[in-house]
Every structure is written in structure tokens, then in C-alpha cells.
DRENVOSE-393494 format. One record per residue: residue in one letter; x, y, z of N, C-alpha, C in turn. Coordinates in steps of 0.001 Angstrom, whole numbers, padded with zeros to 6 digits, always signed. Layout:
aXYZXYZXYZ
...
***
This chain:
m+108424+060605+104182+108608+061390+105305+108963+062724+104983
q+108123+063963+105237+108713+065242+104783+109840+065727+105600
v+110582+066648+105174+111622+067090+105938+111385+068676+106305
s+111760+068734+107739+111520+070342+108466+112665+071158+107563
h+111902+072460+107704+112841+073380+106844+113986+073588+107835
l+114162+073332+109016+115315+073579+109906+116405+072546+109518
e+115958+071462+109015+116811+070668+108222+117854+071024+107160
y+117260+072121+106576+118068+072461+105171+119048+073384+105795
d+120118+073069+105761+121429+073859+106538+121907+074385+105218
p+121828+076026+105119+122432+076783+104166+123764+076673+103954
s+124559+076303+104745+126070+075672+104511+126096+074324+103694
s+125220+073753+103536+125470+072108+102929+125333+072471+101393
p+126306+072155+100887+126610+071888+099156+125237+071452+098737
d+124461+070224+099147+123205+070088+098415+122127+071015+098533
v+122057+071549+099680+120991+072537+099910+121268+073717+098865
m+122471+074127+098738+122590+075390+097795+122398+074786+096299
m+123002+073825+096063+122636+073098+094561+120915+073081+094155
q+120324+072830+095220+119028+072788+094886+118472+074002+094754
f+118934+074992+095493+118623+076556+095372+118889+076806+094069
y+120123+076775+093492+120540+077371+092320+119776+076519+091080
k+119249+075141+091547+118564+074565+090263+117398+074703+090278
r+116585+075253+091546+115169+075008+091194+114480+076707+091960
l+115463+077591+092367+114760+078761+092922+115499+079978+092471
f+116785+079923+091923+117292+081229+091486+116750+081968+090267
p+116425+082995+090196+115372+083803+089099+116736+084458+087940
y+117188+083115+087114+117956+083501+086324+117707+084608+085143
r+116759+084292+084624+116550+085349+083218+116140+086979+083852
p+115277+087110+085256+115359+088742+085616+116443+089120+086221
f+117378+087877+086457+118926+088480+087017+119732+089040+085999
f+119318+088241+084532+119968+088593+083361+119817+090064+082973
h+118421+090077+082612+117846+091114+082199+118303+092498+083127
w+118291+092449+084326+118613+093366+085136+120198+093850+084879
l+121013+093007+084488+122709+093394+084499+122343+093693+082570
n+121859+093344+082067+122097+093383+080674+121112+094589+079959
h+120070+094859+080583+118864+095967+080148+118711+095723+078678
d+118708+094169+078004+117874+093834+077124+117620+092162+077032
h+117242+091907+076018+116680+090434+076033+117828+089888+075134
t+118605+090468+074380+119950+089861+073816+121269+090277+074357
p+121846+089500+074515+123191+089542+075253+124067+090825+074779
s+124311+091593+075513+124930+092838+075223+126438+092952+075968
k+127581+093886+075649+128775+093984+076496+128152+094217+078283
l+127057+094631+078513+126771+094735+079611+126810+093557+080617
f+126512+092559+079913+126694+091275+080556+127675+090194+080275
t+128171+090422+078895+129354+089692+078319+130614+089870+078598
y+130777+091132+079067+131909+091966+079445+131956+092208+081122
r+130940+091703+081658+130859+091746+083158+131767+090771+083867
e+132168+090887+084974+133008+090396+086003+132262+089815+086983
f+132251+088328+087045+131439+087771+088491+132451+086999+089036
a+132500+086850+090725+133498+086552+091412+132279+085278+092347
f+133210+084258+092604+132557+083291+093285+133353+082590+094128
t+132725+082523+095411+133180+081837+096549+132849+080629+096926
l+133842+079609+096978+133555+078387+097076+133788+077859+098257
a+133058+076487+098435+133952+075591+099662+135445+075775+099929
g+135651+076126+101262+136995+076365+101767+137456+077701+101517
d+136547+078729+101506+137015+080254+100698+137906+080319+099757
v+137313+079334+098817+138357+079463+097369+137550+080767+096621
y+138343+081718+096624+137606+082830+095728+138167+082717+094402
l+137271+082961+093413+137344+082961+091817+136947+084301+091358
r+137811+085082+090589+137686+086370+090122+137657+086042+088457
y+137147+087257+087940+137131+087504+086883+136734+086343+085767
n+135981+086288+086247+134523+084998+085283+133968+085850+084471
s+133497+085620+083246+132554+086548+082488+131677+084855+081646
f+130700+085657+080959+129932+084925+080168+128983+084933+079125
a+129038+084128+077954+128557+084730+076821+126761+084915+076531
n+126399+084189+077749+124664+084203+077874+124153+083962+078952
i+123083+083772+079656+122377+083332+080599+122665+082039+080994
e+122297+081165+079622+122785+079921+079588+124137+079528+080271
d+125039+080101+079974+126507+079504+080559+126445+079974+081718
f+126045+081324+082257+126012+081617+083595+125409+080364+084357
a+124220+080249+083986+123566+079177+084965+124333+077979+084766
r+124765+077637+083608+125664+075985+084009+126570+075956+084684
e+127451+077350+084671+128665+077549+085421+128466+077953+086894
l+126988+078695+087531+126488+078678+088851+126293+077297+089118
r+125827+076439+088397+125128+075330+089342+126525+074220+089291
r+127492+074413+088176+128893+073484+088116+129512+073918+089711
l+129707+075293+090000+130591+075553+090729+130042+075676+092109
n+128729+075782+092390+127827+075695+093590+128448+076494+094481
p+128111+078039+094551+129088+078945+095233+128189+079097+096429
s+129377+079495+097572+128200+079422+098844+127867+081219+098512
r+128578+082038+097767+128043+083206+097334+128708+083820+096118
f+128094+084664+095518+128868+085149+094556+128394+086982+094505
e+129590+087341+093433+129550+088881+093451+129433+089437+092237
v+128995+090445+092048+129192+091467+090846+129897+092492+090473
g+130262+092492+089486+131324+093482+089410+131144+094424+088190
a+132186+095024+087527+132358+095901+086375+132197+095662+085138
i+131846+096398+084379+131890+096017+082807+133164+096416+082408
y+134114+095262+081537+135601+095841+081313+135370+096102+079822
n+136838+096492+079528+136773+096715+078346+137289+095390+077202
a+137243+094385+077686+137674+093098+077249+136690+092154+078192
r+136588+091065+077825+136158+089955+078866+136880+089623+079784
p+136598+089698+080840+137328+089516+082206+137932+088044+082199
r+137233+087176+081555+137779+085678+081838+138927+085600+080703
d+138951+086463+079916+140547+086638+079240+141230+087288+079406
k+141652+087497+080828+142640+088604+081647+143721+087736+081604
r+144338+086546+081406+145394+086064+081518+146177+085761+080102
t+145291+086169+079017+145724+086436+077658+146180+088024+077178
l+145611+088804+078084+146144+089950+077715+147306+090391+078399
r+147860+091525+077719+149257+092059+078681+148946+092739+080054
a+149742+092981+080654+149447+093048+081965+148757+094414+082272
g+147809+094959+082935+147251+095959+082996+146472+096631+081688
a+146198+095454+080907+145360+095902+079662+143859+095646+080065
l+143557+094994+080779+141643+094687+081406+141651+095929+082537
q+140802+096843+081792+140412+097897+082729+138836+097998+082793
p+138392+098413+084066+136895+098813+084491+136277+099971+083456
q+135341+100055+082703+134786+100860+081980+133743+101502+082553
m+132693+100445+082980+131422+101041+083717+130804+100089+084606
r+129993+100929+085324+129878+099928+086457+128513+100603+087321
e+127639+099686+087855+126224+100547+088596+126936+101643+089741
l+126115+102531+089947+126560+103159+091069+125922+102415+092233
v+126949+101984+093281+126510+101268+094410+126831+102067+095865
f+125877+101850+096645+125797+102250+097667+125775+100723+099033
d+126394+100820+100045+126210+100016+101050+125970+100319+102207
i+125102+100045+102922+124888+100525+104719+124686+099616+105400
d+125467+099678+106451+125648+098385+107443+125039+098811+108578
m+124344+098116+109340+123706+098046+110523+124987+098458+111885
t+126040+097893+111620+127236+097809+112505+127582+099353+112519
d+127456+100122+111572+127727+101692+111965+126794+102284+112723
y+125970+101695+113116+124875+102432+114189+124909+101595+115527
d+125956+101224+115769+126149+100389+117014+126345+101258+118217
a+126808+102488+118307+127245+103499+119112+125629+103924+119505
i+124667+104199+118632+123501+104619+118976+122269+103452+119380
r+122298+102511+118352+120739+101380+118790+121109+100660+120321
t+120153+100548+120530+120172+100635+122158+119549+098678+122295
c+118435+098480+120765+118257+097022+121229+118716+095655+120773
c+120036+095828+120024+120895+095067+119436+122183+095396+119341
s+123213+094713+118699+124523+095237+118659+125604+094007+117833
g+126690+094443+117395+127565+093403+116358+126473+093207+115252
k+126451+091809+115313+125843+091447+113658+124177+090987+114207
g+123904+091480+115458+122302+091128+115882+121632+092238+115045
i+120717+091697+114335+119333+092889+113656+118089+092607+114423
c+117139+093810+114236+115790+093390+114874+114904+094044+113960
k+113369+094060+113710+112822+095173+113319+112823+096357+113802
r+113259+096409+115170+113331+097969+115707+114546+098647+115279
c+115490+098029+115024+116900+098595+114894+116885+098888+113249
w+115973+098188+112494+115979+097940+111327+115254+099501+110817
a+114730+100410+111668+114159+101821+111397+115482+102661+110981
f+116574+102165+111627+117923+103144+111164+117969+102973+109526
i+117796+101879+108997+118186+101399+107906+117029+102371+107118
a+115673+102066+107371+114665+102601+106681+114999+103978+106754
a+115564+104565+107417+115632+106187+107556+116743+106619+106668
a+117847+105852+106678+118676+106209+105475+118389+105791+104311
v+117448+104694+103867+117190+104511+102626+116183+105604+102278
t+115198+106192+102782+114307+106964+103072+115294+108411+102158
v+116266+108794+103099+117028+109957+102749+117957+109812+101231
l+118641+108627+101118+119575+108491+099990+118510+108277+098871
d+117464+107582+098982+116809+107180+097695+115932+108599+097278
s+115747+109464+097887+115281+110596+097622+116393+111480+097093
a+117517+111603+097511+118530+112640+096747+119218+112017+095688
l+119108+110645+095535+119314+110120+094349+118522+110624+093089
r+117186+110416+093409+116112+110749+092551+116097+112065+092197
n+115970+113040+093259+115547+114584+093038+116617+115300+092861
q+118141+114946+093469+119142+116083+093157+119595+115398+091851
f+120054+113813+091922+120596+113529+090532+119840+113344+089409
d+118464+112997+089591+117502+112764+088490+118169+111108+087977
y+118326+110460+088881+118522+109025+088697+117186+108185+088963
h+116618+107304+088068+115263+106529+088341+115336+105127+088494
h+116392+104367+088046+116704+102766+088060+117274+102305+089434
l+116476+102542+090399+117385+102331+091929+116895+100707+092245
l+117394+100240+092524+117510+098525+093334+117950+098383+094803
w+116920+098298+095551+117558+098263+097081+117485+096872+097152
v+118462+096179+097877+118422+095200+098262+119039+094915+099579
y+118067+093755+100228+118652+093384+101613+119891+092563+101729
s+120951+092711+102527+122250+092029+102400+121996+090747+102808
g+120988+090263+103582+120932+089079+104150+121181+088900+105581
r+121700+089895+106138+121810+089774+107513+121716+090913+108131
r+122612+091925+107974+122465+093318+108828+122302+095018+108064
g+122178+094704+106597+122440+095706+105681+121681+095808+104542
i+121984+096920+103870+121244+096807+102332+122383+097432+101485
h+121753+097390+100214+122951+097606+099150+122008+098153+098168
c+122384+099266+097265+121651+100153+096201+122206+099687+095125
w+121656+099713+094051+122292+099676+092646+121259+100466+091871
v+122412+101419+091328+121756+102698+090490+122225+102040+088925
s+121247+102054+088146+121479+101244+086810+121189+102234+085457
d+120774+103695+086065+120569+104522+085086+121941+104520+083942
k+121965+104642+082592+123250+104939+082059+124151+106018+082400
s+123821+106690+082842+124467+108003+083285+125312+107447+084613
a+124715+106897+085116+125389+106103+086183+126426+105236+086103
l+126066+104423+085108+126819+103349+084764+128069+103861+084110
s+127997+105152+083365+129147+105747+082690+130227+106383+083672
l+129951+106870+084967+130441+107535+085830+131845+107167+085993
t+133058+107773+086085+134492+107634+086340+134535+107440+087773
d+135605+106761+088357+135816+106916+089533+135892+108234+090314
d+136625+109205+089568+136687+110758+090177+135421+111264+090316
q+134253+110839+089129+133233+111186+089482+132186+110594+090833
r+132537+109218+090672+131815+108709+091781+132456+109209+093217
k+133824+109206+093334+134194+110156+094444+133652+111224+094617
a+133564+111823+093760+132847+113367+094319+131526+113151+094726
l+130616+112627+093949+129252+112356+094336+129003+111370+095302
v+130033+110796+095732+129713+110438+097133+130183+111229+098232
g+131179+112192+097924+131640+113389+099019+130485+113886+099169
y+129801+114309+098083+128484+115456+098257+127647+114774+099336
l+127512+113283+099237+126213+112620+099699+126764+112638+101416
e+128270+112206+101627+128554+111868+102584+128665+112989+103666
v+128122+112368+104856+127671+113305+106257+128585+112627+107720
i+128396+111709+107674+128603+110574+108886+130053+110039+108293
k+131292+110058+108862+132272+109524+108314+132772+108412+109570
g+133063+107264+109236+133486+106061+110170+132453+105949+110991
g+131046+106204+111095+129806+105845+111700+129719+106596+112565
a+130535+107752+112923+130602+108611+114061+130559+110224+113717
e+131920+110176+112941+132710+111690+112780+131318+112420+111736
m+130940+113688+111917+130091+114396+111409+130692+115433+110568
v+130460+115672+109341+130949+116606+108394+129823+117371+108133
k+129696+118907+108358+128526+119644+108080+128531+120197+106696
k+127469+120029+106149+127198+120552+104853+125768+120976+104515
v+125753+122176+103793+124434+122718+103482+123681+121888+102645
n+124124+121263+102041+123507+120378+101094+122038+119233+101765
v+122917+118803+102921+122254+117953+103800+121074+118412+104303
r+120489+119805+104592+119691+120338+104861+118292+119688+104369
l+118307+119454+103265+117042+118929+102371+116803+117297+103162
g+117913+116751+103846+117358+115460+104451+116633+115655+105943
v+116615+116721+106471+116217+116942+107802+114737+116724+108107
q+114309+117160+107029+112656+117237+107109+112055+115918+106897
e+112656+114981+106019+112534+113640+106124+112851+112798+107341
l+114155+113584+108242+114459+112712+109265+113597+112946+110707
g+112752+114109+110542+112268+114744+111519+111289+113427+111999
g+110381+112970+111566+109689+112023+111940+110512+110567+112620
y+111221+110144+111693+112154+109233+112284+112858+109271+113418
f+113232+110511+114044+114030+111231+114994+112891+110896+116194
s+111828+111368+116183+110845+111526+117236+110528+109736+117581
q+110108+109096+116522+109489+107784+116794+110862+107076+117136
v+111951+106970+116697+113304+105937+116571+114201+106274+117829
i+114377+107673+117770+115499+108041+118735+114916+108444+120205
l+113716+108955+120207+113447+109386+121299+112437+108370+122248
e+111184+107865+121093+110361+107120+121771+110699+105444+121468
d+111572+104841+120701+111799+103427+120992+113192+103406+121258
q+114014+103656+120636+115684+103477+121208+115995+104328+122511
k+115278+105458+122914+115607+106114+123972+116715+106494+124298
c+117233+106676+123359+118674+107156+123207+119467+108056+124343
f+118400+109077+124773+118911+110046+125801+118387+109118+127084
d+117568+108321+127488+117587+107904+128847+118529+107902+129592
t+119544+107251+129401+120795+107145+130187+121615+108148+130421
e+122458+107974+131566+123304+109353+131730+123993+109348+130682
e+124648+108412+130136+125854+108359+128913+125008+109022+127773
g+124220+108587+127552+123084+109204+126226+122820+110734+126430
q+122562+111075+127738+122108+112397+128071+123493+113349+127893
e+124713+112824+127913+125784+113729+128182+126351+113733+126392
t+126097+112948+125537+126192+112675+124537+125302+113737+123527
l+124188+113592+124049+123244+114845+123714+123578+116219+124055
l+124351+116472+125244+124568+117605+125851+125889+118170+124775
s+126576+117314+124590+128077+117466+123834+127600+118146+122558
l+126225+117935+121918+125892+118308+120890+125577+119565+120838
v+125240+120042+122023+124528+121494+122200+125449+122722+122333
p+125679+123483+121664+126801+124700+121340+126683+125636+122512
d+125667+125789+123129+125365+127186+124261+125559+126485+125624
k+126653+126621+126312+127296+126020+127532+126181+126621+128370
t+125387+127730+128409+124606+127962+129302+123107+127180+129306
i+122668+126965+128371+121839+125772+127987+122000+124582+128649
v+123482+123983+128291+123660+122911+128675+123823+122653+130091
g+124178+123868+130639+124225+123863+132339+122793+123835+133086
k+122002+124548+132469+120347+124532+132601+119848+123297+132862
l+120151+122525+131344+119575+121250+131342+120191+120101+131944
r+121603+119984+132550+122464+119069+133153+121388+119408+134643
k+121547+120610+135371+120987+120634+136512+119295+120205+136623
l+118628+120447+135484+117141+120173+135473+117362+118465+135525
w+117885+117908+134696+117706+116484+134652+118315+115569+135825
a+119386+116228+136657+120190+116002+137630+118843+115725+139040
a+118195+116899+138572+116887+117021+140018+115786+115918+139231
s+115762+115600+138196+114665+114843+137725+115216+113541+137014
p+116145+112413+137272+116662+111839+136964+115538+110856+136105
d+114652+110928+136423+113502+109889+135462+112961+110340+134077
r+113450+111629+133964+113113+111990+132474+113587+111348+131248
t+112398+111382+130381+112368+110353+129422+113091+111212+128075
s+113722+110268+127017+114416+110908+126074+113458+111970+125369
s+111958+111724+125209+111369+112774+124350+111325+113628+125651
q+110995+113818+126734+110853+115141+127370+112085+115782+127524
k+113551+115332+127718+114531+115718+127787+114751+116617+126298
f+114293+116190+125298+114403+117054+123997+113182+117957+123916
k+112227+117932+124461+111592+118982+124860+112047+119897+125615
d+113017+119642+126673+113573+120507+127471+114313+121476+126524
l+115113+120842+125934+116081+121447+124678+115367+122386+124141
n+114361+121869+123434+113281+123013+122466+113018+124085+123190
a+112447+123997+124461+112134+125131+125464+112988+125968+125746
e+114181+125566+126148+115229+126498+126141+115675+127148+124683
i+115805+126494+124020+116059+127355+122395+114990+128458+122434
s+113555+128006+122566+112452+129061+122210+112571+130525+123067
q+113450+130038+124316+113729+131507+124960+114725+132434+124590
i+115605+131664+123713+116427+132689+123101+116232+133909+122376
g+116487+134986+122942+115937+136250+122298+116902+136675+121052
d+117982+136380+121053+118931+136726+120069+118739+135797+118639
r+118555+136684+117579+118165+135930+116613+119245+135120+116042
k+120269+135344+115807+121710+134990+115469+121914+133232+116289
q+121719+133712+117599+122260+132560+118490+121042+131462+118323
a+119757+131917+118372+118587+130738+118006+118533+130219+116740
q+119038+131031+115624+119290+129979+114475+120256+129279+114518
a+121767+129346+115364+122699+128305+115217+122265+127435+115864
l+121442+127749+117149+120568+126398+117792+119914+125819+117315
k+118981+126506+116408+118389+125524+115634+119133+124597+114424
q+119883+125372+114172+120742+124393+113070+121725+123308+113936
a+121838+123615+115345+122520+122519+115984+121403+121211+116445
q+120271+121540+116357+119366+120451+116494+119176+119843+115330
e+119149+120356+114172+119111+119664+112903+120204+118911+112935
d+121594+119424+113428+122834+118541+113380+122478+117292+114354
i+121951+117369+115493+121904+116319+116060+120888+115243+115444
m+119705+115359+114718+118879+114504+113997+119734+113978+113038
l+120686+114406+112291+121779+114102+111325+122761+113014+111703
q+123270+113387+112906+124245+112794+113523+123744+111306+113921
y+122317+111162+114403+121864+109883+114655+121048+109333+113670
l+120809+109989+112565+119944+108961+111626+120498+109357+109975
y+121120+110203+109832+121801+110319+108292+122423+108923+107786
p+122414+108655+106532+122806+107256+105905+124621+107124+106280
r+124976+106042+107095+126309+105820+107137+126636+104772+105882
i+127410+105531+105073+127559+105238+103671+129051+104694+103596
d+129321+103170+103315+130665+102875+102854+131450+103218+101804
a+131972+104598+101813+132353+105107+101084+133111+104730+099790
e+133989+103501+100207+134804+102882+099520+134187+101849+098255
v+133193+101458+098821+132286+100525+098139+131964+101328+096870
s+131734+102536+096998+130834+103254+095903+131751+104193+095124
k+133072+104345+095491+134113+105083+094557+134763+104204+093421
h+134932+102934+093576+135600+102484+092409+134660+101274+091514
r+135128+101539+090247+134320+100867+089451+134490+099410+089530
n+135566+098978+089918+136273+097664+090024+135993+096723+091282
h+135063+097548+092071+134693+097177+093417+133571+096151+093388
l+133299+095036+093829+132573+093948+093657+131849+093650+094799
l+130326+093589+094442+129526+093411+095554+128534+092310+095225
k+127973+091556+096551+127449+090575+096808+125798+090530+095750
a+125604+089681+095045+124658+089957+094169+123332+089744+094642
p+122225+090436+093920+121105+090033+094616+120302+088613+094696
f+119753+088192+095318+119289+086580+095274+120201+085648+095868
c+121692+086123+096476+122428+085211+096875+121778+084711+098274
i+122363+083683+098923+122008+083152+100298+122950+083555+101247
h+122472+084248+102204+123724+084550+103316+123995+083112+104008
p+125487+082808+103929+125788+081621+104580+125431+081644+105903
a+125269+082226+106741+125437+082490+108452+123771+082340+108467
t+122776+083366+108015+121233+083590+108308+120202+082559+107332
g+121011+081845+106615+120328+081497+105403+118869+082194+104673
r+119354+083632+104953+118252+084255+104173+118898+084654+103008
v+117627+085214+101982+117987+085342+100615+118040+086704+100535
c+119217+087171+099769+119210+088927+099437+118047+089250+098647
v+117045+089563+099122+115712+090081+098486+115799+091708+098197
p+115213+092098+097152+115056+093680+096800+113652+093675+097586
v+114068+095273+098140+113246+096318+098976+112566+097498+098699
d+111127+097323+098527+110510+098399+098013+110912+099928+098914
p+111255+100847+098230+111854+102076+099552+110779+102580+099802
e+109562+102563+099094+108319+103308+099376+107590+102724+100508
k+108111+101183+100752+107399+100387+102002+108790+099695+102945
v+109782+100328+102834+111142+100263+103658+110633+099857+105455
d+110004+101156+105653+109672+100973+107020+108699+099853+107625
k+108341+099259+106718+107221+097690+106704+108192+096238+107018
f+109438+096682+106459+110355+095425+105682+110621+094858+107166
d+110868+093617+107264+111431+093096+108241+112323+091885+108448
p+113375+092075+108751+114364+091257+108095+114391+090023+108415
e+113808+089898+109710+113542+088264+110429+112571+087473+109558
a+111548+088533+108596+110743+087679+107941+110903+087189+106631
v+112312+087819+106348+112711+087320+104993+112688+085769+104612
p+112331+085216+103312+112708+083574+102819+113965+083283+103210
t+113961+082180+103707+115439+081667+103874+115409+080135+102921
v+116617+079864+102855+116884+078752+101727+116018+077904+102240
g+116078+077308+103774+115493+076216+104069+114254+076053+104050
g+113436+077462+104444+111943+077565+104208+111346+077431+102822
l+112470+077852+101786+111897+077782+100528+111850+076292+099852
l+112834+075721+100251+112926+074176+099767+111889+073529+100699
y+111525+074194+101946+110310+073147+102751+109089+073557+102031
e+108798+074810+101470+107700+074998+100734+107762+074031+099351
l+108611+074111+098542+108510+073401+097464+108376+071659+098024
n+109015+071477+099178+108795+069798+099809+107415+069889+099553
l+106562+070635+100363+105125+070508+101032+104265+070839+099332
s+104510+071575+098598+103839+071829+097267+103423+071056+096838
q+102182+070721+096243+101683+069460+095534+101621+069758+093847
q+102222+071215+093565+101914+071314+092242+102755+070599+091270
p+102390+070638+090137+103199+069816+089114+104724+070670+088799
k+105734+070081+088515+106799+070619+087997+106722+071452+086566
a+107232+071969+086125+107334+072657+084843+107174+071608+084004
e+106714+071758+082969+106455+070657+081888+107501+070923+080831
a+107943+069525+080193+108736+069468+079146+108601+070729+078088
g+109922+071348+077749+109916+072522+076684+109801+073603+077340
a+109085+073706+078652+109176+074990+079449+110433+075838+079435
d+110337+077206+080008+111834+077761+080059+112925+077040+081147
p+113841+076346+081175+114600+075559+081817+115134+076397+082776
l+115358+077550+082686+115984+078618+083538+114661+079594+084370
r+113654+078779+084498+112535+079623+085006+112316+079184+086225
g+112597+077814+086537+112843+077172+087968+111080+077371+088794
d+111430+077214+089888+110093+076828+090698+109857+078105+091858
w+110472+079207+091543+110404+080199+092526+108878+080864+092823
d+108272+080728+091691+106959+080835+091665+105782+080498+092246
r+106190+079049+092786+105395+078231+093700+106158+078418+095356
t+106822+079500+095627+106831+079834+097162+106765+081317+097368
s+107474+081405+098854+107239+082791+099358+108535+083892+098498
l+109148+083163+097522+110155+084032+096990+109798+084947+095742
k+108444+084573+095298+107728+084927+094136+107461+086868+094291
p+107033+087133+095291+106817+088639+095040+108183+089449+095091
y+109129+088442+095675+110790+089485+095121+111045+089266+094026
v+111123+088087+093352+111212+088202+092179+110471+088952+091169
q+109338+088933+091484+108410+090009+090742+109028+091579+090540
m+109425+091838+091720+110180+093279+092136+110898+093337+091283
l+112104+091992+091288+113248+092507+090179+112767+092524+088874
e+112058+091791+088433+111458+091358+086633+111002+092816+086897
k+110001+093548+087691+109471+095222+086993+110669+095680+086953
h+111626+095745+087686+112653+096943+087730+113367+096451+086379
s+113639+095369+085967+114308+094808+085166+113745+094993+083524
q+112424+095150+083377+111657+095525+082488+111438+096889+082115
a+111885+097471+083099+111923+099248+083529+113208+099720+082415
l+114171+098914+082674+115279+098987+082108+115333+098540+080695
i+115047+097296+080402+114542+097071+078791+113952+098157+078139
r+112666+098673+078559+112292+099533+077986+112790+100587+077639
a+113728+101354+078581+114666+102573+078554+115603+102529+077573
t+116134+101073+077176+116985+100733+076497+116401+100981+075036
r+115382+100106+074834+114435+100432+073867+114250+101800+073263
e+113963+102873+074188+113307+104021+073732+114549+104838+073322
e+115781+104646+073855+117324+105290+073740+117453+105007+072130
r+117417+103659+072057+117885+102943+070756+117151+103601+069510
q+115562+103620+069728+114631+104378+068873+115148+105844+068223
k+115369+106415+069332+115749+108010+069563+117122+108113+068997
r+118238+107141+068718+119375+107274+067998+119044+106878+066822
m+118188+106055+066351+117816+105627+065159+117310+106758+064391
k+116235+107783+065177+115729+108491+064537+116470+109740+064176
v+117587+110159+065270+118523+110877+064703+119426+110499+063699
e+119770+109447+063491+120624+108790+062739+119825+108968+060895
g+118615+108617+061015+117794+108688+060047+117636+109858+059759
m+117521+111087+060245+117407+112350+059873+118745+112817+059534
s+119823+112437+060219+121287+112908+059487+121266+112770+058163
d+120766+111398+057757+120733+110810+056496+120369+111775+055322
w+119285+112788+056020+118834+113578+054977+119664+115007+054882
***
């Protein structure tokens, strides 16, 4: 008798054990963190933290190789686990070191964007809820932040990962990003941060680069889909962002006489009023106010504390979210608009796929860490991680070859 995917409870230890034994992509995961095939300090001095049944939390775990990691992951069978910094010694030796001796040295530059910070704006869902419509806020954030990190900071190795419920994480693995100090991370985040606490805006010249990318999102998401200015409350929020009291008075009067005007029509009304301003300086100030409105509604809400400190732990890719059962899968930033969080594979669905599959299991002597993920809908997501990991390995090899060449020349 076949088991329905609904009967695979993500909170069940037996279900999670099957996931860690048969589906977790150990080798691509190792290559991503290690940047090489042979274990290096990027992996062996790396902290892992595990959450076990009963909210037991185990920090400062580290492993000599991927085999040790896989063995312990299967033994502990955590409901989730997190990845931390690379330290100056093995984190598992913390108790044998003098107090304060264990210090973080390197860490991916990470970003966390949570849908909850858009609750004051989105009209389709709230709280823990998320749908394809409000995912557009995350898509806009990814588009702006991905572009800024690549074009303004020259980072290349960005891994975007769906959090499993209502957010997304970004892991920047460039060597220059790994080496950033806490002060440098704080400065970088300060440069990028525009919306504080989900609402307060900090005006900066550098964010004007993001306005052009947000223009299409603003029209489609804010005006046409979410209809943020249809209600009187939304309308008043829009007017509060317009610095010209004369224009505000005209618009309020117009909209009071025509209460059925849509968000798109109301924003066109604002554009029309601005176009009639004869004073160039005043018109420019109002144009900037329009851009500020776009930023206020769509600029990425960054959880700055996650990004500032090397010792911060962040949920690992390919974990299972215990509430939704969804896998924390990679997201292609170029296709983020098409990503549907409600269509992400769940642990129950994946095990159900294996249950239905008639393909034979891996033969004896095959890689014991490969698992059966390639027989399920998890395959394209693992392939994304593999592609990302191989790019990191190539970068490491090229750096090593350059270093050897320089050292060889110095011998002359």
C-alpha cells in the first residue's frame, strides 16, 4: 500500500531521518562551503549549530570532512541546522581553549529579507502568510540587491536561497567577502540600508541606482496588483510622502470627489500635477519625492544585524522548514519573478516521489553520499548548487595557479 505525501509529517523524526539519508545533497553542500574537493579550514574550522527535538540547541560543532558531517547529521537528526563562521581553531575544541580564545575569522557576507517587514504594505497576506502575489516584493528586493552587490561591489558568487516560509537569504562567497571584518560588514550594510525597521526611510544618493530597476515593479505590484492606494488609508499614506502642500490639497479634493479612482489613476494624478510645476528646482524636488515613494514601498528591507557580524548563524540551504515542510532551495535571481514559494518541494512530496519511483537504488560501491535526490523534483535545485559550487572550485584553482606562478617567478 502506497503512502500519501500528506502522511509525511515534517515534524516526524522518522521523516527527517529519511530526508537526511536519501535526499540531502552532501557533496554539493560541502563543495559550496569548502571551495575545493579536499577539506580545508573553510570547512574544518567552520561552526555548525543543530536544533534537536525539544528545542535542544547545539553550537560549536565542526567536522574533519564531509563523511563526518553526514554521519553526525544522520545521528543527531536535527529539525534544522545552521551554518556559521570559520574560526581560528576548530569550534568543537572550544572547551579546551582558554576563555575568549576562539574567534571568528571569516564568514560569507549574508543577507536576510523577510516578508513580515512588508506587512504594512502588502494587501494580499499578512504575518506568516505568503503567496505568489506578495512574493513580488521579495523579487524586487532580490533584483535591486543582486545588482548592487555585483555592480557596485564586484561580487560574483552569490547564492540566493528561499528560507522555507516567507523570506530569502543571500550568501556571498567571494574570497574578498569572506575576509570582511565586522566593521567592514557594518559599513557595507550601512551603505545599502535604506529602509530601517521595515518602515523608516534613510535618504541616500547611492540608492538612486535602484530606482530604474524598481519602476516596473512599482507599476505592476504596488499600483495594479496590491492596489496600495485604493483605500483612504493607503491614499493618505501616499499624500504624506508628497512634500508640496498645494499639490496634496488639490489631490485630496479630487479624490474626495471621485472616491472610486484606482491606485494607478491616483499616481497618474500626482504625475500630472508635478508636470505642471514651472519652477525647475521645485519640480526636481517633487520628482525625487516620487522616487522616494518607489523606494519606500519596494527597496529591500535588510535585517542588518544578520549581515554585520561574522559569528551570526544562518539556516543552511536544503534544510526543511519545520512548519511548512518546504525545502530551503536555491533561487535563480534572473528568474526570481517566476519563483512560486507555494510550489517549492516539500519533504513529504519528495519522499512520496521516491515511494512511487520504480527506479533502482544506487548500486553497491557508488557514492554513499549522493542519495536519491536526482529521482525527485529536488534535482534542478541541487544542480543549481552544484553549478554554484563548481564555480567556486574553479576560482580557488585559478587563484592557486596564479599564486604558484608568482612564487615561481620570485625564485628567479
